[in-house]
C-alpha positions as CSV (number, residue, x, y, z in Angstrom):
1,M,-1.1,19.7,25.0
2,S,0.5,16.8,23.0
3,N,1.8,17.7,19.6
4,Y,0.1,14.6,18.3
5,S,-3.4,16.1,18.8
6,E,-2.6,18.9,16.4
7,P,-4.2,18.3,13.0
8,V,-1.9,17.8,10.0
9,P,-3.4,19.1,6.7
10,L,-3.4,16.1,4.4
11,T,-3.2,16.8,0.6
12,T,-0.4,14.5,-0.6
13,I,1.1,11.2,0.3
14,A,4.1,13.2,1.6
15,D,1.7,14.9,4.1
16,L,0.3,11.5,5.1
17,L,3.8,10.1,5.8
18,T,4.6,13.2,7.9
19,L,1.5,12.4,10.0
20,L,2.5,8.7,10.4
21,T,6.0,9.5,11.4
22,R,5.1,11.9,14.2
23,E,5.1,8.7,16.3
24,P,7.7,6.8,14.3
25,G,7.7,3.6,16.3
26,R,3.9,3.2,16.4
27,P,2.6,0.3,14.2
28,R,0.8,1.4,11.1
29,I,0.4,-1.7,9.0
30,T,0.5,-5.2,10.4
31,W,0.2,-8.2,8.1
32,Y,-0.9,-11.7,9.0
33,G,-0.2,-14.0,6.0
34,D,-0.5,-17.7,5.5
35,G,1.6,-20.1,7.4
36,G,2.0,-17.8,10.4
37,E,3.8,-15.0,8.7
38,R,3.5,-11.7,10.6
39,V,5.0,-8.4,9.3
40,E,4.8,-5.1,11.2
41,L,5.6,-1.8,9.7
42,S,5.9,1.2,12.0
43,G,5.4,4.7,10.7
44,A,9.2,5.0,10.3
45,V,9.6,1.6,8.6
46,L,6.6,2.3,6.3
47,E,8.1,5.7,5.3
48,N,11.5,3.9,4.7
49,W,9.9,1.3,2.4
50,V,8.0,4.0,0.5
51,N,11.0,6.3,0.1
52,K,13.2,3.5,-1.2
53,T,10.6,2.2,-3.6
54,A,9.7,5.6,-4.9
55,N,13.4,6.4,-5.4
56,L,13.7,3.2,-7.5
57,L,10.7,4.2,-9.6
58,V,12.1,7.6,-10.3
59,E,15.7,6.6,-10.9
60,E,15.1,3.4,-12.9
61,F,12.0,4.4,-14.8
62,D,11.8,8.2,-14.7
63,A,8.5,7.9,-12.9
64,G,6.5,11.2,-12.4
65,P,3.2,12.8,-13.4
66,G,1.8,10.9,-16.4
67,T,3.8,7.7,-15.7
68,R,1.4,4.7,-15.6
69,I,2.4,1.9,-13.2
70,L,0.4,-1.3,-13.3
71,V,0.4,-2.8,-9.8
72,D,-0.4,-6.4,-10.6
73,L,-0.2,-7.8,-7.1
74,P,-2.7,-9.6,-4.8
75,T,-4.2,-7.7,-1.9
76,H,-1.2,-7.7,0.4
77,W,0.9,-5.3,2.4
78,R,3.3,-5.1,-0.5
79,S,0.6,-3.9,-2.8
80,V,-0.1,-1.0,-0.4
81,V,3.6,-0.1,-0.3
82,W,3.9,0.0,-4.1
83,A,0.8,2.1,-4.4
84,L,2.0,4.6,-1.9
85,S,5.4,4.7,-3.6
86,T,3.9,5.3,-7.0
87,W,1.9,8.2,-5.6
88,R,4.9,9.5,-3.7
89,A,6.7,9.8,-7.0
90,G,3.7,11.6,-8.5
91,A,2.8,8.8,-10.9
92,C,-0.4,6.9,-11.6
93,V,-1.5,3.5,-10.2
94,V,-3.2,1.4,-12.8
95,H,-5.7,-1.4,-12.2
96,G,-7.6,-3.2,-14.9
97,D,-6.2,-1.8,-18.2
98,T,-2.9,-3.5,-18.8
99,S,-2.4,-2.2,-22.4
100,R,-1.1,1.3,-21.6
101,A,1.1,0.7,-18.6
102,D,4.6,2.1,-18.7
103,V,5.9,-0.1,-15.8
104,V,4.4,-3.4,-14.6
105,V,4.9,-4.3,-10.9
106,T,4.0,-7.9,-10.5
107,D,4.5,-11.2,-8.6
108,R,3.9,-13.0,-11.9
109,P,6.5,-11.6,-14.3
110,A,6.2,-14.4,-16.8
111,Q,2.7,-13.2,-17.6
112,H,4.1,-9.8,-18.6
113,A,7.1,-10.9,-20.6
114,G,6.2,-8.6,-23.5
115,A,6.0,-5.5,-21.3
116,R,8.6,-2.8,-21.7
117,D,9.5,-2.5,-18.1
118,V,8.7,-5.2,-15.5
119,V,9.5,-5.3,-11.8
120,A,9.2,-8.7,-10.2
121,V,8.0,-8.7,-6.6
122,S,8.5,-11.5,-4.1
123,L,5.7,-11.5,-1.6
124,P,7.3,-13.3,1.4
125,A,8.8,-10.7,3.8
126,L,12.2,-12.4,4.1
127,A,12.7,-13.0,0.4
128,R,16.2,-11.9,-0.8
129,R,15.6,-12.6,-4.5
130,F,12.7,-13.5,-6.8
131,D,12.0,-17.2,-6.5
132,G,11.4,-18.0,-10.2
133,T,12.6,-17.3,-13.7
134,L,12.8,-13.6,-14.6
135,P,12.0,-12.5,-18.1
136,A,14.8,-10.8,-19.9
137,G,15.3,-7.3,-18.6
138,A,13.0,-7.6,-15.6
139,L,14.1,-6.0,-12.4
140,D,14.1,-8.1,-9.2
141,A,12.6,-5.8,-6.5
142,A,13.9,-8.0,-3.7
143,T,17.5,-7.2,-4.5
144,A,17.0,-3.7,-6.0
145,V,14.7,-1.8,-3.6
146,M,17.1,-2.0,-0.6
147,T,19.9,-0.4,-2.6
148,Y,18.1,2.9,-2.8
149,G,18.2,5.8,-0.3
150,D,16.1,6.0,2.8
151,T,15.2,9.7,2.1
152,F,13.1,10.5,-1.0
153,G,15.3,12.3,-3.5
154,W,14.6,14.5,-6.4
155,A,11.4,13.9,-8.4
156,P,9.4,16.0,-10.8
157,P,7.0,18.4,-9.0
158,L,3.7,16.8,-8.1
159,D,0.9,17.8,-10.4
160,P,-2.4,17.9,-8.5
161,A,-4.4,17.5,-11.7
162,A,-2.4,14.5,-12.9
163,T,-4.2,11.1,-12.5
164,A,-3.2,9.3,-9.4
165,L,-5.4,6.2,-9.9
166,D,-6.9,4.7,-13.0
167,D,-9.1,1.9,-11.8
168,D,-10.3,0.3,-15.0
169,G,-11.2,3.8,-16.4
170,H,-12.3,5.4,-13.2
171,K,-9.8,8.2,-12.6
172,V,-8.9,10.1,-9.5
173,P,-6.4,13.0,-9.6
174,H,-3.6,13.5,-7.0
175,G,-5.2,16.6,-5.7
176,A,-8.4,14.7,-4.7
177,L,-6.8,11.3,-3.7
178,L,-6.8,11.7,0.1
179,A,-9.9,13.8,0.2
180,T,-11.7,11.1,-1.6
181,L,-10.7,8.6,1.1
182,A,-11.1,10.7,4.2
183,R,-14.9,11.1,4.0
184,G,-16.7,12.2,7.1
185,D,-15.3,12.5,10.6
186,G,-14.2,8.9,10.9
187,P,-12.8,7.7,14.2
188,D,-9.3,8.7,14.9
189,R,-6.4,6.5,16.1
190,E,-8.2,3.2,15.8
191,R,-6.4,-0.1,15.3
192,V,-8.6,-1.8,12.7
193,L,-8.7,-5.4,11.7
194,L,-9.2,-5.7,7.9
195,A,-9.8,-8.9,5.9
196,V,-8.2,-9.2,2.5
197,D,-10.8,-11.6,1.1
198,G,-13.9,-10.0,-0.5
199,R,-12.0,-6.9,-1.5
200,E,-10.6,-5.7,-4.8
201,P,-7.1,-4.2,-4.7
202,T,-8.4,-0.6,-4.8
203,E,-11.0,-1.4,-2.1
204,L,-8.2,-2.6,0.2
205,L,-6.2,0.5,-0.6
206,G,-9.3,2.6,0.3
207,D,-9.7,0.7,3.6
208,V,-6.1,1.0,4.6
209,L,-5.6,4.7,3.6
210,T,-8.9,5.7,5.3
211,V,-7.5,4.2,8.5
212,L,-4.1,5.9,8.1
213,V,-5.6,9.3,7.2
214,H,-7.4,9.2,10.5
215,D,-4.0,8.6,12.3
216,G,-4.9,4.9,12.8
217,S,-3.3,1.5,12.3
218,A,-4.4,-1.3,10.0
219,V,-4.1,-5.0,10.8
220,L,-4.4,-6.9,7.5
221,V,-5.2,-10.7,7.5
222,S,-4.8,-12.9,4.4
223,A,-7.8,-14.7,2.9
224,A,-6.9,-18.0,4.5
225,T,-6.3,-16.4,7.9
226,S,-9.5,-14.5,7.6
227,R,-11.4,-17.7,7.2
228,L,-9.7,-19.3,10.2
229,L,-10.5,-16.3,12.4
230,R,-14.1,-16.3,11.4
231,A,-14.5,-19.9,12.2
232,D,-12.5,-19.8,15.5
233,R,-13.9,-17.1,17.8
234,P,-11.4,-17.7,20.7
235,R,-8.5,-17.3,18.3
236,R,-10.0,-14.1,16.9
237,E,-10.4,-12.7,20.4
238,R,-6.8,-13.6,21.3
239,L,-5.6,-11.8,18.2
240,A,-7.7,-8.8,19.1
241,T,-6.1,-8.7,22.5
242,S,-2.5,-9.3,21.5
243,E,-2.7,-6.7,18.7
244,R,-4.8,-4.2,20.8
245,I,-7.4,-4.1,18.0
246,T,-10.1,-1.5,18.7
247,A,-12.3,-2.0,15.5
248,D,-13.0,-5.4,14.0
249,T,-14.3,-5.3,10.4
250,L,-13.6,-8.9,9.6
251,D,-17.2,-9.7,8.8
252,A,-17.9,-6.4,6.9
253,V,-16.5,-7.5,3.6
254,D,-19.3,-5.8,1.7
255,G,-18.9,-2.5,3.6
256,S,-15.4,-1.6,2.6
257,T,-14.3,1.9,1.6
258,S,-13.4,2.3,-2.1
259,F,-12.4,5.1,-4.4
260,R,-15.7,5.1,-6.2
């Protein structure tokens, strides 16, 4: 029997990454952005991004249980990576309440110039530096993340009772994070097409992580690309064929999984 059929107990993001890297070359997140941009993250590449980014959070900002990290990014593959990295470090992803964030991760750093610690994120995959003016003291993620190790280093012990998500006052602890997402016996190993439009950031995280928890793969399409695909059925079918999509949820924008 293949080892891949053996269940992996999922409690933490580290457990999830262990599952995803059992087939390290298999696509796990594929992004279709505007202007034809396509980004594919295999299990190994996703783990690499998460480890590097989590190392940055720990080493630059002492991230750990109790650290509140505002992820002020649009629904995007990068917002998924920063959320996973925050949880890998044992810290808390914040949405909504910007007043009590310890670190702000944003593609709009000028709007957070008064924050204590700001990380400026460039959304294009090939960006080598932030394209814009950085506020004094802001960290450019495009140049910084890649300098950190591929293996996750030391971090404070994960506290299952510590808050993993604060979604405008709705809080989920680390110990319940994946259990909250993996409700029911959902289909395993599906390659799921997900639209970005119509979803709040935490809803998209719920959609993506539900797919990943069930050993699947998510194909994310930007809002503009989603509209094109809905209007052009042949194009949508070509995408489904080329990406080997087995579940199309492009029209189910009101049925997304969320943390609530």
